[in-house]
C-alpha positions in Angstrom: 69.0 75.3 197.4 70.3 78.7 196.3 72.7 78.8 199.2 74.0 75.3 198.2 74.5 76.4 194.6 76.3 79.6 195.7 78.5 77.5 198.0 79.2 75.1 195.1 80.2 77.9 192.8 82.4 79.5 195.4 84.1 76.1 196.0 84.7 75.6 192.3 86.0 79.1 191.9 88.5 78.5 194.7 89.5 75.1 193.5 90.0 76.4 190.0 92.2 79.2 191.3 94.4 76.7 193.3 94.9 74.6 190.1 95.7 77.7 188.0 98.2 78.8 190.6 99.9 75.4 190.6 99.9 75.4 186.8 101.5 78.9 186.8 104.2 77.8 189.3 105.0 74.6 187.3 105.3 76.7 184.1 107.5 79.2 185.9 109.9 76.5 187.1 110.2 75.2 183.5 110.8 78.8 182.3 113.4 79.4 185.0 115.2 76.3 183.9 115.4 77.2 180.2 115.6 80.9 180.4 118.5 80.7 182.9 120.4 79.0 180.1 119.4 81.6 177.5 120.4 84.5 179.7 123.0 83.2 182.2 121.3 83.3 185.6 122.4 80.8 188.3 119.9 82.0 190.8 116.9 81.2 188.5 118.3 77.8 187.8 118.8 77.2 191.5 115.2 78.1 192.2 114.0 75.8 189.5 115.9 72.7 190.6 115.4 70.2 193.4 118.6 69.4 195.4 118.3 65.8 194.2 118.0 66.6 190.5 118.8 63.7 188.2 119.1 64.8 184.5 119.7 61.9 182.1 120.2 61.2 178.4 121.5 58.2 176.5 124.7 58.5 174.6 126.9 56.5 172.2 130.4 56.4 173.7 133.5 56.4 171.5 133.2 52.7 170.8 129.5 53.1 169.7 128.0 51.6 172.9 124.9 53.0 174.6 125.5 54.6 177.9 123.5 56.9 180.1 124.9 60.3 180.9 123.7 61.8 184.2 123.9 65.4 185.3 123.2 66.8 188.8 122.1 70.1 190.2 125.6 71.4 190.7 126.5 70.8 187.0 123.3 72.6 185.9 124.1 75.6 188.1 127.4 75.8 186.3 125.6 75.5 183.0 123.3 78.4 183.9 126.4 80.4 184.9 128.6 79.7 181.9 127.0 77.9 179.0 125.7 81.0 177.1 128.0 83.6 178.6 129.0 84.8 175.0 125.3 84.9 174.0 125.8 82.7 170.9 124.2 79.3 171.9 120.6 80.2 171.1 118.8 82.2 168.4 117.7 85.8 169.2 114.2 84.5 170.0 114.8 81.1 171.5 112.1 78.4 171.3 110.6 77.4 174.7 107.5 75.5 174.1 106.2 74.2 177.5 103.5 71.6 177.7 102.2 70.7 181.1 101.3 67.1 180.7 99.9 66.5 184.2 99.6 68.0 187.7 98.4 65.8 190.5 98.7 66.9 194.1 102.4 67.4 194.6 103.8 66.0 191.3 103.8 67.3 187.8 105.0 66.2 184.4 106.2 68.7 181.7 107.5 68.5 178.1 109.8 71.4 177.2 110.8 71.7 173.5 113.8 74.0 173.0 115.6 74.8 169.8 118.1 71.9 169.9 116.5 69.4 172.3 113.5 68.3 174.3 113.3 67.8 178.0 110.7 65.6 179.8 110.6 66.9 183.4 109.1 65.6 186.6 108.5 68.3 189.2 107.7 68.0 192.9 105.9 70.6 195.1 108.0 71.1 198.2 106.8 71.8 201.8 107.0 75.6 201.0 104.6 75.2 198.1 107.4 75.7 195.5 107.6 73.5 192.4 111.0 72.2 191.6 112.4 69.9 188.8 113.6 66.6 190.3 114.0 64.5 187.1 114.8 65.4 183.5 115.1 63.0 180.6 116.3 64.8 177.4 117.5 64.3 173.9 118.7 66.4 171.0 116.4 66.7 168.0 119.4 65.7 165.8 120.1 62.2 166.9 123.7 62.3 165.5 124.6 64.7 168.4 124.1 61.9 170.9 127.6 60.5 170.6 131.2 61.0 171.5 133.4 62.0 168.6 
């Protein structure tokens, strides 16, 4: 009986460690994504994103019609390289509230709240055990920014 209890505790300890490790890796992917925009860093963005990234938001076009804007990995790498190159796009201490909504096996869901927008992300764990963002649905906090002028 004691051996069984010891084995059970060891198993729970190992299982808990694996989950914590995945949680840490998911959180790090989200941090790489947002922090590579705060401090331009294309390599961090590249590490965070899956090659088939689809980032979407709705938009009002110049005629006031709803449309979906889609961004891919290459565009986001360029964002990481150039968007905040002058250092004036974010406050000195930018907001980066990361809520891990779920992790199940090789998929995860995260909500990132930044200063001007929110991102709902889906991540996938690749064959190497790295978590990468494959889908992002985002919107500005200020809904009036979701339009062409």
